[in-house]
C-alpha positions in Angstrom: 0.0 0.0 0.0 1.1 3.6 -0.7 0.3 4.5 2.9 3.1 2.1 4.1 5.6 4.7 2.7 4.6 7.1 5.5 5.5 7.4 9.2 3.4 9.2 11.8 4.8 10.9 14.8 2.6 11.9 17.7 3.3 14.3 20.6 1.2 16.0 23.3 4.0 18.6 23.7 3.0 21.7 21.6 6.5 23.1 22.0 8.1 20.0 20.5 5.5 20.0 17.8 6.2 23.6 16.8 9.9 23.0 16.9 9.5 20.2 14.4 6.6 21.5 12.2 6.8 25.3 12.7 8.7 25.9 9.5 6.2 23.9 7.5 3.3 25.7 9.1 4.9 29.1 8.4 5.3 28.2 4.8 1.5 28.3 4.3 0.3 30.3 7.3 -3.2 30.9 5.9 -4.4 27.3 5.4 -2.5 26.2 8.6 -4.2 28.8 10.7 -6.3 26.5 12.9 -3.4 24.2 13.8 -1.0 27.1 14.3 -3.2 29.2 16.6 -4.1 26.2 18.8 -0.6 24.9 19.0 0.7 28.3 20.1 -2.2 28.5 22.6 -1.4 25.1 24.1 2.3 25.9 24.2 1.8 29.2 26.0 -1.1 28.3 28.3 -0.9 24.5 28.7 -3.1 21.8 27.4 -6.8 22.0 28.0 -8.6 19.4 30.1 -9.6 17.2 27.2 -9.7 13.5 26.6 -7.4 14.1 23.5 -4.8 16.8 23.0 -2.1 15.8 20.6 -0.3 16.9 17.4 0.9 14.7 14.6 3.4 15.0 11.8 3.3 12.6 8.8 6.6 12.1 7.0 7.4 10.4 3.7 10.2 7.9 3.0 12.7 10.8 2.5 11.9 12.2 6.0 10.2 15.3 4.6 6.9 16.4 6.2 3.9 15.3 4.1 1.1 16.2 6.4 0.1 17.7 9.8 -2.8 16.9 12.0 -4.0 17.4 15.6 -6.8 16.3 17.9 -7.6 19.2 20.3 -11.4 19.9 19.7 -13.1 20.5 23.1 -16.4 19.0 22.0 -17.7 15.5 21.0 -16.8 13.5 18.9 -13.4 15.3 19.4 -12.6 15.2 15.6 -9.1 14.9 14.3 -8.2 18.1 12.3 -6.1 17.7 9.1 -4.1 20.0 7.0 -3.4 19.3 3.3 -1.6 16.0 2.6 -1.6 13.2 0.0 -4.4 10.7 0.3 -1.9 8.0 1.1 -0.5 10.1 4.0 -4.1 10.6 5.3 -4.6 6.8 5.1 -1.4 6.3 7.1 -2.6 8.6 9.8 -5.9 6.7 10.0 -4.0 3.4 10.2 -1.7 4.8 13.0 -4.8 5.8 15.0 -6.3 2.3 14.6 -3.0 0.8 15.8 -3.0 3.1 18.8 -6.5 1.8 19.7 -7.8 5.4 19.7 -11.6 5.8 19.1 -12.2 8.4 16.5 -15.7 9.6 15.7 -15.1 12.4 13.4 -12.7 14.4 11.2 -12.4 18.0 10.1 -10.0 20.1 8.1 -8.9 20.8 4.6 -10.3 18.9 1.6 -9.6 16.4 0.2 -7.3 15.2 2.9 -10.0 15.1 5.5 -12.3 13.0 3.3 -9.5 10.6 2.5 -8.7 10.2 6.2 -12.3 9.6 7.1 -12.9 7.1 4.3 -9.7 5.1 5.3 -10.7 5.1 8.9 -14.3 4.1 8.2 -13.1 1.3 6.0 -10.6 0.0 8.6 -13.2 0.0 11.4 -16.3 -1.1 9.5 -18.1 2.2 9.8 -19.5 4.9 7.5 -18.8 8.5 6.9 -21.6 11.0 7.5 -21.2 14.5 5.8 -21.4 17.5 8.1 -20.4 21.2 8.0 -18.6 22.7 5.1 -16.7 26.0 5.4 -14.7 28.2 3.1 -11.5 30.0 4.1 -11.1 33.6 2.8 -8.2 36.0 2.8 -8.6 39.7 2.6 -7.1 41.3 -0.5 -7.9 45.0 -1.0 -10.3 46.2 1.6 -13.5 47.7 0.2 -15.1 49.9 2.8 -18.9 49.5 3.2 -21.3 52.3 3.8 -20.5 54.0 7.1 -22.4 53.0 10.2 -22.9 55.0 13.4 -20.6 54.2 16.3 -17.5 52.2 16.4 -15.5 49.3 17.8 -14.4 49.1 21.5 -12.9 46.3 23.5 -15.4 44.3 25.6 -15.0 44.9 29.3 -14.6 42.3 32.0 -18.0 43.2 33.5 -19.6 42.4 30.1 -18.2 38.8 29.9 -21.5 37.2 30.6 -23.2 39.1 27.7 -20.3 38.3 25.4 -20.6 34.6 26.3 -24.3 34.6 25.6 -23.7 36.2 22.2 -20.9 33.8 21.2 -23.1 30.8 22.0 -26.0 32.3 20.1 -23.6 32.9 17.2 -23.3 29.1 16.8 -27.0 28.5 17.2 -27.9 31.2 14.6 -25.2 30.0 12.2 -27.1 26.7 11.9 -30.5 28.3 11.6 -29.3 30.7 8.9 -27.9 27.7 7.0 -31.1 25.8 7.3 -29.7 23.2 9.7 -31.3 21.9 12.8 -27.9 21.3 14.3 -24.2 21.3 13.5 -22.4 23.6 16.0 -24.1 22.3 19.2 -20.9 20.9 20.7 -18.9 24.1 20.0 -21.6 26.3 21.6 -21.6 24.1 24.8 -17.8 23.9 24.9 -17.2 27.6 24.8 -17.4 28.9 28.3 -16.7 32.0 30.5 -13.0 31.0 30.8 -12.7 31.3 27.0 -14.2 34.7 27.1 -11.8 35.9 29.8 -8.9 34.4 27.8 -9.9 36.4 24.8 -10.3 39.5 26.8 -6.8 39.1 28.2 -5.6 38.6 24.6 -7.4 41.8 23.5 -9.2 40.0 20.7 -12.9 40.6 21.5 -14.9 43.7 20.7 -18.4 45.2 20.6 -19.5 47.5 17.9 -21.4 50.2 19.8 -23.9 52.5 18.2 -24.0 56.3 18.6 -25.6 55.9 22.1 -22.7 53.6 23.1 -25.1 50.6 23.1 -23.5 47.2 22.1 -25.1 46.0 18.9 -22.6 43.6 17.5 -19.8 41.2 18.7 -16.6 40.4 16.8 -13.6 38.4 17.8 -10.3 37.3 16.4 -7.4 35.0 17.3 -3.9 36.2 18.2 -1.7 36.2 15.1 0.3 33.1 14.2 3.0 33.4 11.6 1.8 36.8 10.6 -1.9 35.7 10.0 -4.9 36.8 12.1 -8.2 34.9 11.8 -11.4 36.9 12.5 -14.3 35.2 14.2 -16.9 35.0 15.6 -18.9 37.7 13.9 -22.4 38.1 15.5 -25.2 40.5 15.3 -28.3 39.9 17.5 -31.4 39.2 15.4 -33.1 42.5 16.5 -30.1 44.5 15.3 -29.6 42.9 11.8 -30.0 44.8 8.6 -28.4 48.0 9.9 -24.8 47.5 8.7 -23.2 46.7 12.0 -21.6 43.5 10.8 -20.1 44.8 7.7 -18.8 47.9 9.5 -17.2 45.9 12.3 -15.5 43.4 10.0 -14.2 46.2 7.8 -12.9 48.2 10.7 -11.2 45.3 12.4 -9.8 44.2 9.0 -8.4 47.6 8.4 -6.7 47.7 11.9 -5.1 44.3 11.4 -3.9 45.1 7.9 -2.4 48.3 9.1 -0.6 46.3 11.8 0.9 44.3 9.0 -1.2 41.1 9.5 -2.6 38.9 6.7 -6.3 38.8 7.6 -8.5 35.7 7.1 -11.8 34.3 8.1 -14.0 31.2 7.6 -17.6 31.3 6.3 -20.3 28.7 6.3 -20.8 27.5 2.7 -24.5 27.0 3.4 -24.9 30.7 4.2 -24.8 32.7 0.9 -25.5 36.0 2.7 -22.3 35.9 4.8 -20.2 34.7 1.8 -21.5 37.6 -0.3 -20.9 40.1 2.5 -17.2 39.2 2.9 -16.5 39.0 -0.8 -18.0 42.5 -1.1 -15.5 43.7 1.5 -12.6 42.3 -0.6 -12.2 38.8 0.9 -11.1 36.1 -1.6 -11.7 32.4 -1.4 -8.6 30.3 -0.6 -9.6 26.8 0.4 -12.6 24.6 1.5 -12.9 22.7 4.7 -15.3 20.0 5.9 -16.4 18.3 9.1 -17.4 14.6 8.9 -18.8 12.2 11.4 -17.7 8.5 11.4 -20.4 6.1 12.7 
């Protein structure tokens, strides 16, 4: 089998992982964004209290890195997350997990590697692959400013953490409703807690857009930069405030600030939500890659 030509190295030590794979991650910092930001977070703040928290490097016969993966999701079924790699490398990762005796109920990440991994794992364990969420990764090119909206961005205060938590959790619920799904982000909404809000506040990556009366009408977040790339999200406007331009104004303003700082600016959109895809493209965001989440039953 072609997958026999690959070796898989696992570690729970984010520092060791970044020492080994950091150069590869930095070579394509946009598509590696999820792995890079989480690896840096675990390195700097310690591993989360999760049943699985590991990073993996898949190497070919020549010792060169062929693929990168991790398992750090804080919600069931704790999917493995994959970056781009040959199908045979993804199959080697699946075989390695079977050999470890590790129960894997899902996979997420870049296509087509994630699909190849899920198919190989399902075949090896007599299960089936169930399609789930599909997202699209965008990078900002030239920012196109929207029509101005009253008010502006301000950092969320510590005494507003409960409100921020409620809005972030509602973001996941509404994302499914807007895409016509009954569920999809349930686990993520439940896994995001007050500690996560306070971490983001400490990192200075969570803001409200406030209107002319200083009333919070929109929430926007980001991740600390990794290899010069900052990922925006979540982006949430309460239902009663929609249609007034808050979201576009907030994304544009934060994007402008990040670009001015010298960052490459990216975000993910739900492929099932044409409105959000159209909004970001109108602001100057350009599609880079597609990702998928799959369940394995």
